[in-house]
N, C-alpha and C positions, 0 to 999 in steps of 0.2 A: 504494500500500500504506500502511495506517495505521501509526503508530508502534507497534512491538512492546512488549510488557511484559517489560522486562529483569530478569534475576535473576543474582545471584552464586552461586558454588558454596557449598554448605553447609560446605565446608572453609575458606572465607574468614573472616577475623575481621570483626566488625561494622564496625570502623573502618578496615579495610584498603582502600587505594585503588589497589593494584597488582594488579588482578584483570582477568581476562577475563570479561565478562558475556555471557550468552546469552539468546536468546529464540526462540520458534517464530515463523516467518514463513511461514504457509501450508505448503507442502510442504518448506520449507527450515528450516535452523537459522541464525539470525543471530548474529554475534559482533562485539563491540566492546571497545575499551580503556576500562576504567572511569575511568582518569585523564583521558581526553579524550572524553567522551561526545558532544561536539559534532562530532567528526570523522566521516567516513563509516564505515559498518560494512560487513562482508562477510557472505556467506552460503555455506553448504556444504549438500550433500544430507544428508538424515537418515541414509542408509546410510554416508556418509563420516564423519559425526559419531559414529555408533555404532561404526564400526571404530576410529576414533581413541581414543575413551574406553575401548573394550575393550582396546586395546593398552596404554594407560596402566595400566589396572586389573590386567593380568596381568604387568606389568613388561617387556613386549616393547618398550616405548617408554619410556625413562627420563624421569621428571618432573624438572623443574629448579626 
């Protein structure tokens, strides 16, 4: 698999380095720590990512 095109949340400050970055990786969503982009990243299904972000958006899962 080629290197994904990583992006930060639009809620992140431009200079913030304590973010989770995400990218699409075929049928999956790839996630990595922006402070350590050289470390391995993980993937989740698009359905799991959608459920997670939906729960955050409705307050069902508190953001920290």
